[in-house]
N, C-alpha and C positions, 0 to 999 in steps of 0.2 A: 504493500499499500504507500501511496504518497503521500509525503507529510504536507498538512494542510497550509503550514507555515513556509514551505518552501514554493517559489515560485518558479513554476517551469515555461521555457516557450515551446513550439510543437515540435521543433527538431530534436529538443531532449524528451518530449514525451514520447516520440515516434521511435529513438532508441530505445527507451523502454519497454514500448509495447513488443519491438522486435526481441529484445533478448527474452520476455516472458512466451512468445512465440516459439522461439529455437529451445527452450526449456521442455517445451511441449504442454506448456499450462495457458492453453488459448482462454479460458475463463478470467483467468487473470488481467491477461490484455484486454478483455471487453471491460471487465471493471476499470481499468485504468481510463479507457475511451469514456466511459461516464464520469469521471473524476475529471477529465480533460472539460467537457462540455459544462459542468459544475463551476470550472472557472472560466468558462468562456472565451475556452477553444475548440473552435469545431476541426474534427478531425479532416486532414485534406487527402489527394489523389495518393500520396505516398503510406498514410496510415491504413487506408483501405487496401491497397496492394499487398501490406505486410500480412493483414489478416487473408487477402484474398492465397499467398502463398502457405499459410499455415494450414489453412484447410484443405488446398491440395496436398499436400504432403502428409495429412493425414488419413486421405483418400475421400475425405468429403467433398467432393466435386460439388454436388448439386447445391450445396449451402455456399462454397463459393462463388458460383455464379448469381445466388441470392443477394450475396454482399454487393457484386457488380451492379445487380439490377436497381439495388437500395440506393448506390451510388449515383445512378441517373438520374433516379427520382430526386436526389437532393440534390441535383443540378451540378454534381460533382464529374466531370467527365473524364472517363478510365484513358488511360493512356497507353502506350505500345509497350510499356513495362507491366501494366495490368493484367492485358489480354494477351501478352507471351506466356505470362505464367500460366494462364488457362490453359490454352493451345498444349505449351509441355505437359502438362498434367493429365490432358485428354488423350493426348498421344501415347504417353506412356501406358496409358490403361486401356490403348487397343482402340480408342476411338477418334480414330483420325478424320473420317467425313465430318464428325463434330467440332471438331479443331478446324477444319475447313471451312465449316460457317462461321465460325467465330473470326478466322480471318476475312472472311467477306463482309460480316460487322462491323471489322474494324474499316476497310475500305470504304463501305458506305458513308461511314463517318468521317473521311477523311484522313485517316490515319494510318499510314503505310507500313507495313510489317517491316522490323528490320533483321540483322543476321541471326540473332537469337531465336526469333520468330520462326523464321526458315529453316534454321538448324532444327527445332523442335519439331517441324512438319517431315523434316529428310529421318530424322530419327523415328519418328512414328511408323515412316512408310519402310523403312529397312527393320524395323522390329517385326512388321508384320509379313518382310520379304517380298516385297513389291518393288523391287529393283527399277524397272520402266519408270513406276510412277516416281522415285528417288530422283532419277536424273531429269524428269521433264520439272520437276521443283528447282531444282537444280539452275537447268538452265533458264526457267522464269525470274530467280532471282538474279541471274546474272544481267537478264533483258531490263529487268526493273530497274538497273542501277545500284544495287547492293551486291558489295563485294564479299564475295565467301571468304570465311577465317579458316585458319588452323581448324577447328573444330569441325568445321563445315565438312572440310577434305576427309579428316579422321574419322567422322559418322559415317562417311560415306565407304572409306575403303572396308572399315568392319563391318559393315553391310555386304559388302560384296566377300569379304574373307567367310563371313558366316552362311554365305551362299555357296560357299567353296568355288567363287568365281574370281580365281587368282588372277588370270588376264586382265580383267578389267581394273581390279584393284591396283595394279602395277601401271596399266596406263594412267591411273589417276595419280600414282605415286610419279611417275615420269613428268606428267604435264607439271606438278609441284615444282619438280626439281630445276624444269625450265624456268615457267612462271610465277612461282611463288604461290601460297606461302613456302618459306625452308619447313621442311618433314622435321618433326621434333620425335624426340623418346617415344612417344603413345603411336606415331605412325609407324617407326621401326619394328618396335614391341609387337603389333597388330600384325605387321607381315610377316614376320619371322614366327609366329606363333601359329597361321595356317600355315606356311611351307612345310614346318616341324610334323603337322599334324598330317599332312598329306605324303611323309615321307622324304620331303625335297630339302634333305637337312643341309648338302652341296651349297643349294639357293641360299638358304639361310646364311649361313657362313659369310658368303659372298657380300650378302646384304650388312652383314655387321660391320664388315672390310669396308663398303661403302659410306656407312654410318659414321665409323672412326675418321675416315678421310674426309669428312666433311664438316668435320669439328664437333660434333654430336657424341656425348658421352653418355655410352650405355649404362641404364642402373641397374640396380639389383635385379628388377622383374624382367627386364629384358634380358640378361645374361642367363638368369634360371629357364626363362623358354627356352632358349638353346641348351643346355645343359640337360633339360629335360628332353630333349628333342634325340640329342646324342646317347642318352642313356637307353630310352626306348627304343632306338636301332639298332643299340646293342656296340655302338663304336665307343666302347669303356676305354680305349688307350687315349682318345682324343678328347673325351669327356673329363678324365684326369688331369691330362694338360690343360684345358680349358678353366677346370675348377682350380687349379693352383695358379693360372694366369689371373682368376678374378682374386682369388687372394692375395696375389702381388700388387693388383693395381690399387689396394687399397678401400677396397669395396667393403662393407660391414657386413660378411656373411650371415644369413640368419637360419634357423633350424629348417624352413624349408627346403632350402640350398642344400643342406649335410643329407636329407632325408632323400632329396632327388637321387644323390649320388651313392648314398648308402642302396638304396633301393634298385638301381641301375647294377650294382656290383652282385649284391643276393641274385639277383633275376638270372646273372650266366653262373651263378655257382662259386663266384671270388668271395668267397664268406671270410676268410683271414683277412682281406683289404678291406673289406667292410667292418669287422670288428676294429680295425685299427682305426679306421675313421669315425666309427662310433667312439670308441676310446676319447680319440681326439676334442671330441664335443665340450667337455668340461675344462680341458686345456685352454680353449678357446673361448671358456666364459660361457659358455650356453649349457641349457639341458634338455636331455632328450625328451621328448613329447610320446603320447599315446602312440602315435604313428611313428615315429623312431624306433620304439620298443617293437609295435608289429610287424616292421619290416625287417628287422632281426629275427625274432622269433622265427616268423615263415622263413628265413633265410637258413637258419640252423635246421628247422625241420626238415627243409627240402633237401638237405644235405646228410639227411638219417642222423642227425646230432640234436635227438627230442631234449635228451637229459640237459644237455646245455642250454638249449630252448626255455626248459625247465625253471632254470636256475637263475637266467633272465630274468623270466617270467615273476619269479618269486621275489626279486631284488627290488623292481617296479617302485613297491611304497617305500623303500628305505632311500629313493630321490624323489619324494613327494609327488609320484603320478602313479597313480592307482589305475587297474588292469581296466578298461571299458570292456565292452561287449565285442568289440573287435578284437582285442587283443585273447578274450577267452575264448574267441570262435578260430581263431588262428592256432593258438596253443591245442585246443582239442581236436580240430583236423589233423596236427601234426601228430599226436598220439595215436589217431586213429590208423593214418597212414605208414605209421612206423609201427606198428600191429601192438599197441600200448592201449589195447582195449577199457583194461583195470584203470589205469589213471586217466582215461579219457571221459569214463561215466562219472568218477569221482567229481571233476571238474565240471561235468555237465551240472551235476546236482550243487556243487558251488554257487556256479555261475546263475542257476533258476533262482535259488535261494537269496543272492544279491539283488534279484531283480531284472537280472538280465535274462533273452532269449537267445536260443541256436537260430544260427542264419540258416538260409536255404542248404547252404552247401554242408554243413553240419548235420543238419537233419538227414539229408538224403544220404550222408555216409554212415550214421546210425539206423537209419531204416535199412538199407541194406546190409547191415550187420542183422538186424533182426531177421528178416527176411531168409537169407543166406542160410545163416548159422543157427539163427536161435539164440543169441549170443545176449548177454545182460539179464541181471536180477531185475525180480518183479518189480518193485519199486523204482527203478530206474526205466525200466518197460512204461511204467505207467506215468511218472516225470515226462519223459521223451513223447509218448504217445501224445500228451495235449500239448505239446509243443510243434510237433508234427501235425497234428490237426489244424491247430492255429497258422503255420507258415502255407502248409498247402493250401487251405481253403483261400490263401489270398493269391499263392502263384500258381495251383495248379488244382481248382476247383472242383475239376470233372473226378478227380481222384478221393473227395469228402464230401462228395455232393449228397445232401438229403434225398429220400425215395423221391419227395415233392417235386425236387431239384431236377434231377433227373426225368423225370418225366415230363416235365415242362421244358427241358432243353430238346430232349427226344421230340417233343409234339412241335416243337420252333424248326426242328430241323427237316421235319417232312417235306415231300414234295405237296403243292397246293390239292389235289386230287385227292391223296391220300388223309390229307389232315381234316378235310371236310366231312371224309368217313369215320374217322378217330374221335374226332371232337366232341359229338354228344357223348360219349361213352367216358364218363368220369372214372378212369381207372385209377385206385391209389397204389396198386402194385407195380413197379415197373416192369418186372417180368412179364407180367398178365397185358401189359400195354403192348410190349416187342412183338408177341404173341401174336396178339389182335392186329397189329400192324402188317407182320408176315401173310394171314390171311386175307387180310384186303390187298395187300399188293398180289396175293397168286389169283384172287379173282380179278383184277383188275388187267394181270398178265393173259388171263383166259381169255377176257373180253377180247383185247388186243387182238390175239391170233384170231379169234371167231371173225373180229373183223377183218383182218388181213385177208384170210380165206374167200369170204363173201367177197371182198373188192376185187380179188385176184379172178376170180370165178365169174365175177361182172363184166372184168375186161375181155375175158376171155369169150363168153357170150357175143360180146360187142362183137368183137373180131371175125367171130363164124357168119354173125349176122350180114357184117359188111363183103365176105368173101361170095357169100351164095349171090346177092344183091348184084 
């Protein structure tokens, strides 16, 4: 609340309202506006724009539109900033056509969209993968005399990359290099990411060289993208060299960078090297997170070192990093794959007691043991059984469907002519329904055969009559 003895002007009130909105306390922002009015200060276009922005960020777009309508009724004309906030919010919610309507309203009121407005529209169409529409908005923007900025190009490049249209993304990149604006770290990172995803690691490395040659300094995200690409393609020698170069460059490496490298090393079986990198974490002032542990535990298990994996699993608490569902599942799967079902079942019970669930892979491995070997004692089977049912009802409902579910799906899958014959009979037993369907199908088959014979006979009769005449 504002002290009544302190006199504030509109500028200071707007700052206070903005602070409330950024904290997510819109109600307090509204109370402040009431206080303003009591002191004879009317909210201006900036005040209302702050409120519009706050409501949009909370997903309250209808309320934001109401604020704009109230502004107009009070004689306060929304400006390009107000409208751009609305356009951006609508586009992010996938309501691009409604956003276009707002732009039309702007123009009817003599307000020309600026680069922020156009960027919001471009982003909206990119999110909907309507890249042809993106291009037309971009061209209209230039035609109207609005110069695209770095954000305009980055949004479009990202859109093309997400659509896996790398060629068109590179066209824009070359256009930037020739005419501006100068590509920034986001531009390079976006392009390198899609190159890595498409397996074009050499192209990503070349782009990094261009980036350095242009004077742009890659940040940690840019380097991590390339490191991840190298690791996923099994280029571990290059990945290790690049990781060392990252360290030598003075970049402050985070746990994500280390996890990428450790994961790459474990994937190709370089478990000892991965272990060395893992142990380096504390030396470099970093703490392993649950993902670091999960990666190493999985790496040990893949090499048949389940005891070493279990030792690491149990040491997590010593490092203030308690195992999560992922770590439990990885360890359980490791035990099963290394034929240690006893420890796997113990860990399963512990995991369920802690409120975690087996994932699909763990449940499938256990189910395979039950079905093939009848392994596991009764209590574990009972505990696991519930987990399997819960999982399969989500991932493979046909395996755990109720009788009624099976009947409904079976009926829905029938051809129309069979469905109309079966529908009147409200069978409650799946097997009976199937038998009835078979009977109906057989009757239909006999009817088709009889009809085909009659048609053949009719054609023969027609032919005989024709030859006599």
